[in-house]
N, C-alpha and C positions, 0 to 999 in steps of 0.2 A: 622516639622518632623513628628507630630502625624496625622496632616490632611493628609499628604501624605500617612501614612500606612492605615488610615481608606480608603482613597480613592481607595488604591490598594486593601484592602480586599474586600470591594464594588464591586469594578471590578470584581474580582475572582468569588465572589459571583454570581453577575449576568451571568458571562459567564457560571457559572455551572448549573444554573437555567434553562438558554435559552438551553443548551445543553441536559438536562434532559428533557425540553419540546421537543426539536426535536426528541429525541430516543422514547419518548411516541407517538409521532405524527405517527413515522414510524412503531410503534410495529403492529403486525397482531394478529387477533383472535387466540385462543387457537384451536390447530387441534383436530380431532376426537380422541376417546380414543383408546388406544392399551395397556391397563393394563392387558385385557383378553387374552394377548398374553403370559401372565407368563407361563416359565418353557417348551414351545414348542423349540424344537432343530432343527436349521436350517442347511441346507448342505451348506457351504460356496462354492460358485462357483458350486454348486452341491456336487463336489468332488474334492480333489487336489491329484497327486502324487500316484494315484491309477493306476497299470499297464494296459494299454490297453483302459483307459476311459479317453479321454481330458477333461479338465475342461470349465465350461460355455457351455457345450453342452447338448441337450436332454437326451442323453446317462447319462451323469454325473447326472443330477437332477433325471432320474429315479433310478439310484444309490443311491441316499439319500432316497429316498422314500422307496424303498427296504429294508433299513437299517433304518426304523424307524423315519424319518424325518417328521415333520408337515408342513415344509417350506423350500424353498430355497432362496438363495442369489444370485442375477446374477448381472454382470457389463455390462454396457451399452455404446457403442460408436456409432458416426454418421460416414457412409460411405460417399462416394464422391457425391453420387447422394442422400444423406438426409434420409437415412433408418437408423433405429437403430438395431444394432446387438449386441448378447451377446459375449463379448470379453473383456479380462481385459486390455491388454497393447496396445498402439497405435502401435507399432511397430510389425511386425507379423514374423519376421524372427525367425528361431527357431522353431516354433508353427506351422507353415503350410509347405507343401512339394514344393520345386518349385518356391517359391515366389523370387521377385526381391530382392536384398541383403537390401536396404533401404526401402522396401515397407511399408506403413502405412496404418492404416484402412481408414483413412480420404482421401487418394490417391487412393482408390481402389471401384470401383462400387460395387452393392449388388451381380451382376451377377459375377463380378471377383472374389469375396471373396466365392461365391458358388462352382466356379470350382475347388478350392483348396482342398487337402486332409490334414488331420492332420497328424502331424510326429508321434504321439503317439496311431494313432489309426489303429491296424493291419488288419481291414477288408477293409479299403479304402473307406467306405460308408459314414462315419459321416461327416457332413459340420456344418459350422459357422451358427447356428439360428438366424432370426430375434427377437426381443424383442415381436412381436405380436404373433411368434409361441411359445416362451416360456410361453407367457400369456395364450395362448389356451391350452398348456400342462398342466399349474397350475391349470387351471381351469376345464378342463377334470378329475385331479386327486383329485381335491379338497384340494389343499394345500394353502399355504400363500406364498407371494412372497415379498421379498425385492429387488428392483429396485435400484441398485448404480449408478448414472449418472458420469461417470469418465472425460468427456470432460470439459476442461478448457476454451474451447474457443466454438462459437456456441451454448451457453446456451438458447438462445431463440429457436433456431430450434429444439435443443432437448426436451424443453418443449413443443413446439408445437405437436411434435410427440408423447409424453407420455399422453398428454392431448386428443389427437386422440382418444386413446386406452380407456382411461376413458369413453369418448361418446360413442365408440363403444361396451364396455363390461361393463357397470356402475354398474349393480348389483354384480360384482366379484369385480371389480377395487376398488370401495370404501369401502368395507368390507375388503377384502382379501390382497390388494397390500399397501404397503409403499413405497416411494419414499427417498432414502437417499444419503446423497453425503458429500464429505469434502467441497464441494463448497456452502459457504452460498448463494451466489447470485442464484444458481439453485435453492434453496429451498425458497427463496423469490420470484422469479418470477413465480414459479408456484404455490404458495398459494395466491398470489396476483390476479393471473388469476382465481384461482377457490380453495376457503377456505375448501371446502370439503374435499381436499386430504390431506393424513395424511403423514407426512415428518419426517424425523431423520436426525440429525446432528451425521456425522462421526468425530471423533478427535482421535488424537494420539499424543504422546510427542515429537517426534521428524519429523513432517509431513513436514515443509518447507526444512528440511536437507534432508529427503527422497526424495523431489521432484528435488533437486538440484542433488542428486546422481545419479537419473536416467535420468538426463539431459532433464527434462521437460521444453521446451523452453518458455513455458509461465510464468514463475518466472520471476518477474522483476528484473532487473541488481541490485538496490539497496538494496534488500534482500540477492542476494550474498555477499555481504560485511559483513554482521553481521547475519547470519541465526538462531543461537542460541537464539539471543534477540528476533527474530518475533517469533519463536517457543514457547519462554514463554510468549510472549504477546498474541498469538493466543490460546495458552491453558487456560490462564485466561479467554479470552473472552468465549471460548466455554463451560468453565465448570460453569460460572456465568452468563452471559448475552445473547449469541447468540440464544440458543434454545427457550430462554423466548420472544426474540425480533422476533423469526421467526414463533412463535405459533406452535412449533415442537411437534409431539406426541410423539417421542422417542429422547432421548440421545444415541449416540453410540460409548463410548468410547472403546479403546483397553482394555482387561482385566486386565492389570497389573496397570490401571488407577482406580480400585475400589477404593471407599472410602465410608464408611457407612454414613456420613453426607449428600453426594450428593444422594445417593440412597434415603434416607428420605427426603431430600428438594424436588426432583423431584417427587417421587412418593405422598407426600403430595399436589401438583399441577395437579397431574392425569397424568403426564408423564411417560412412562415406558423407562425401559434401556434394551438396547441390546448390549452385550458384545461380542468382536470377537477376535481372535489371538490365539484361543486354538490349541495347536498342539497333546497334548494327555491329558487324563483326569486326570493326577496327577496333573495339574492346575486348575482343575474343582473343586473348594472347596465348601463347604457348602454357603458360601455367595452368590454364583451365582445359588442358588437353593430358593432364597427367592421369595415371591410373588412380581410382578412388574419388574422382571427381565426374560429375554429370551438370549439364546445364539446361535452361528453358530460354526462349527468345520469343518476342513477339511475331515477327515475319521473317522472311528471307532464310528459313530455317537452313536450305541446302548449304548456305555459307558457314555453318557451324558444326557441318559432318566432319 
C-alpha cells in the first residue's frame, strides 16, 4: 500500500511539474507599461444614456472630451465584409432605424451599416464609425483609446484588422492605445503577433451568466449546465493567472471587485488597473484614486477627475 501511495504522489507531482512547464512555455513577455495612465478618466463608449447622443459614436467621444476625459473606450465588431466598426451589441435592432428585426453586425456590410440612422440621433446625421475613424479622431484630439474586442468568433480577422492600424499609425497606437477583451484568445493572438502591443484582460464576477442571459450563441453547451461554477473558475484564473500568462499591461476588473492585495500585487509587477462599471461618483471612492489605477464612466465625467 505504501508503495502504491508513493507512486500516486510521484505521478501527481510529475503531472504538476509538467503542467507548470507547459504554462511557462506558453507565457508571453511582459507588455508595455501603462502605469503612467494613472488617474485618467475615460469615457465608457464615449458616453451612455445621454439624450441625443448615441454611444460608441464620434459624437459620444467628443462629448467625453468636452467633459474632461483624457481617453475613450470603444467596442469593436467585424462587419460582414470584414471591417471593424465601433458598436457594442451584435444585434442592431433598437439601436438603428429601419433595420431588419434580426439584423446583426456580422450580417451587414459596412456600406449597409452606414446607410442606417441611429434611433437616439435627432439630427439623422450620425453614422456608425469604423475603428479607423475612431483612431484618427482620438489621434487628432490627442487622447488615449481603449479598444475592446467584442467578437467571440473571427478572432484572427479582428486581430489582423487591428494590427493594420498599428502599422498605419505606429507613433499613436503603440503609445496611446491599448487592446482589451474578456476573451483571452484575442489578447494572446495579438501579442503573439506583436509583443509591443499593450493589452488588458477584462473580467467580471458573472461574465458567463451574463453571456447566457444575452443569448450569446458562442457559449458552449456544457457551460450552460453549470454557469456559476465556470464563472468561479474564470474569476480565479483572471485574478491570479491569465494577465501574467498573457503579458498584459492592464488588468480590467469591474469596480466591485477591487481588492487592495490585487492592486499591490499587479502594481509591483508594473501592471496598471483599469476599473469600469461606475454609474455615478458615489461609488468612486478613494481606492480608485491611487497611483496605478484609472477608470471609465458613462457620464458626469467631471465628477471623476
